[in-house]
Residue, then its C-alpha position, 0 to 999 in steps of 0.5 A: m425366241s424372245f429375241l426373234t419376237s423383238i425383231l419381228a415387233f420392231g420390224i412391224v412398228l418401224g416398218m409401218i411408221v417409215l412406210v407411211h412417212e415416206f409414202g407421204h413424200y412419194m405421193a406429194a412428189r408425184l402429185m407435183g410432177v417430180r420423178v422419184e428415183v428411189f423409195s427405200f426402207g432402210f439406209g446404206k447398201r441395197l439388199f433387194g427390191k423391184k423397179v416399178g416405172e421410174t422408182d426403185f422400191r428397195l430394202s436397204l442394209i440398215p433398217l433404222g429409217g428410210f428415204v425417198k430420193m427425188s430426181g435432181e434434189e441435191d443439184y444445188d449448183q445446177e443452173p435453173q435452165n439446165l434443170k429438167p421439168y421433173d426435177f425437185l429443184a425445178k419446182n417452185r418453193g410452195q411445191k417443194i414445201f408441200i412435198l417436204i411437209m407431207g412426210p411428217v403430216m402423214n405421221l400425224v394423220m396416222a397417229f390420229v387415225i389409230f387413236t380414233i380407231i382404238n377409241i371407237t373399238g374400245v380402249q382399256i383404261e384404269k378408271y381412276k385416270l379419268e377422275p379428278p386428281v384427288i390425292g389418296y396417299v402420300l408416300k412417307d419421306s417423298p417430295a410430296e410429303k416434304a412439300g406439305i401435300l396431304a391425302g384428300d388434297k385436290i391438285l388444280k394446277i401445276d406451273g400454271r397448267e390446269i390439271d383436271t384428271w389423274q392422267n394429266l397429273d401423272l403425265m406432268i410429274g412423269s415428264s418433270p424429273n429433277e424439277t421444282l414445280r409450282v403446285i396449286f391445290e385445294r384443301n377444305g375448300k381453300q386454295k393453297g400453293t407449294d413448290l414440289d421438288v420432283k425426283a428422277v426414278t428408274k433408268y428412264h429418269l422418269g419423274d416421281a413425287g410420291l403421290y398416289w390415288e387411293h389404290r386398294t389391295m388384292i390378295t394374290t396368295v393365302g398361306e395355309d394355316s395362316p390367320a387369313f386362311n383360318a378367317g376365310m380370306k381367299e385369293d382375289d379378295i379386295i381389301l376395302a377397310i380395316d376396323q371400318k377405316p378405308v385403307t390403301y395398298f400402302d397403308i395395310p402393311d403398317v396397320i397389320a405390323a402394328n397390331t400383333g395380337n389385336e383382332l382387326m375387322f377386315r372388310v373385303k370385296r369378293d366378286d360382287k359381295i362385301v364380306e367382313m372377317p376378324i383376323t388377328p395378326r401373329e408375330e413373325e420374324v421378317d428380315g431380322k425384325k419381328r412384326g405382325m403378319i396375316g400370311v397373305g401375298m398382296q398386290l396393288y389393285t386398280p380397277s379398269m374398264e373398256k371405254h368406247y366412243g362414238v365416231w365424232d367423240a373418238m375424233i375429238k378425244s384423239k385430237d385432245d390426246i395428240g394435243n396433250l402429247t405434243f405439249y409434253i413432247f415439246t416440253a421435254f425437248k425444251k427441258m433437254i436443251v436447257g439441261k433440266i432433264s437428261a438426254k438419257q431419257l431418249s430411246g433408240p432402236i434397242e429400247i423401241a424393240k423391247f417396248s414393241q415386243r411387250a406391246m405385241e405380247r399385250g395385244p394388237s391394241n397396245l401395239f397399235m397404240l405404241i405405233a401411233f405414239i412413235s409416229l406422232q413423235l417422228g412427225i414432230v421431230n421431223l419438223l424440227p429445224i435441223p438440217a438433213l431433217d424435213g424441218g431443216h429443208l423447210l426452214i431453208y425454203s421458208i427463209e428463201t421465200i421471205i428474203r426472196k433469194d436462194f442460198s448459194a449451193r455452197v451454203k446449202t451443202i454446208l448446212l445439210n452436211t452439218g445436219f447429217f453429222i448431227l443426225i448421225s451423232l444423235m443416232i450413235f448416242v441413242v444406240l449407246n444409251d440403249v446399251a448403257k441401260l442394259l449394263p450394270n453401271g450404265w454409262g459408267s460401264f463404258w469407262p470403268f476406271 
C-alpha cells in the first residue's frame, strides 16, 4: 500500500509539473502558428493516447518528464525555402525564443500561483521561523561553539547576506555543508565576527552548525510511580523553567541528571495555565551509568501557527519566497560545480516519490507546496545553458541573434547530441544516487571490495 501511495503521489506531483511545462510550449507554439505533432507525458514508446486535430496527445513508457514535438524543429539541414510556414524553424528567432522560454516560465508562474493561494488560505508555520535569529542554545562541541557563538547572540549577516529571520538562518546553514561561513553577530550591543565551519549531516548532506532557537520541552509520557507522576506532571505539559531559570529542550536532561536527590521546582504550561511543582530526581541506571531521572518521555516543542495573508500581501510574500529560493538554488548549483557541496544532494525519481508520499500524507497544503518547489526548480534548471534543455536552445538562438548568423546544421546536431548525452548521464546518476541512499553503505555498496 505504501508503494502504491508513493507511485500515486509521484504521478500527481510530476504529472502536474510536466503538464504545465509542456502546456507552456504547446500554447506558445500554437500562438506563433507552429504545428505541434506530439504532446507526450513521458519518454520512449507510446503506450496510448488520442489524436486531437494535428496533435497526438500521448502517454509514453518512461514517466520521467515529457516533451512537445513541433513540426520541422530538428530539420537543421533543410533549406529555408523548403520549410513549411507552420514549421518551427520557419519562424524568426524572436518567435523561437518565445516558444522555448514559455515552458520554464509556466513552471515559475505555477510556483507563484500555488505559493500565493497557500499564503491566502493559510500556511502552517513554526512561530520562531519568523522571529529575528537570536540564538537560544548552542550544542556542545558543535561548529557554533567552536566558533565562539553563545546563547543570546543575534545573527546579523552570513557571507555578506543579511539574515533577518530564523527561516533565512536555517536555509543559509542548511545549504552550506562543509563550508566556512563568515558570520557577523551582535552581542551586548556590539558587533562581532567569526568563521563558522558548517558540517554535513544526514544522507542528504545538509548543513548543520549546532545553533538552535530556545525550543521548549513537551512531556509525552509519564511513568507510573515516577517522581514526575507523584508530583502531578501530565502528558502534554510544557516545561518552561526549573528553579526559576528558563530551560531549553537541550538543557533539561543535564539539569535533571546533575540533581539526583535534590528538589527542583518545575514551572510548566498546562493548557492556558502556569503550574509549579517540586520534583526530586531519583537515581537510575541508564546504559550502565547512574544518573538522575524523573520518569518522563520528552520531545522538542515548537509552537506553530496558521498565518493568513491578504491577496496583495500573499503575492508579495510569494515573490519574496521565490526570490530567496532561487538564490539558494543557484548558490547550490554554483557550489556543486566548484566542488564545495556534494552532487549526492541531488534527488531523483525515487526520492521525489518518497517526498511526495510524505507530503500527501500530511495534507493537500504540503503536497502543493512540494509541487510548487519542484516546479520552481524545474523552471530554473530548464533555463540553464545545457544543450537539449530549453536553456541550451535559448543560448544557441541568442548567440545567433548577436552574431546575426545561424550555426551550421552539423554544429547544432553536435551540441544537441552532447547535451542529450549529459542529460541522460545525469538522469542515470540521480537514479543510482537515490538507490545508494537506500543501501547500508551508500555508494560503497555498489563496489564492496
